[in-house]
C-alpha positions, 0 to 999 in steps of 0.5 A: 499499500503507497501511503504518504507520512504525516509525521517522521515514520520510522519502518526498519532501520529507515526514517521517512520525512513528512509527505513522503512516500512510503510503500508499505508491504505489510497490509496489518502494518499500513493499516494500523499506521493509518488508524493512528493518522501516522500516514494517509492513503495515497488516492489515484488523484493525491500526489506530493504536491497536491496532498494536504495533511489532516487538521491538528487540533493546535488551539493552544498554541493559537491561543499563545500566538494570538495573546502574542499578537494582541500585545504586540498590537497594544505597544505598536504605537508611535516611536518617541525619540529620545532626547539627547543629552 
């Protein structure tokens, strides 16, 4: 079965980076990786360039970024020149 890695996948002694195409001959192993979300099937029309990974739940990260951006926005007023002395 041909699949694309969602994360770094180690099969045997070989590592496959995310979005790498992997040909897994053991159907049981392929289905196990699919069910855990580590890989995704390559469809007839899907290839490396057009495939998109499944959405991940990163709401905590997004909330932290939003707080950081809000703080930066609040402090982004006009700059006051320093007085020379």
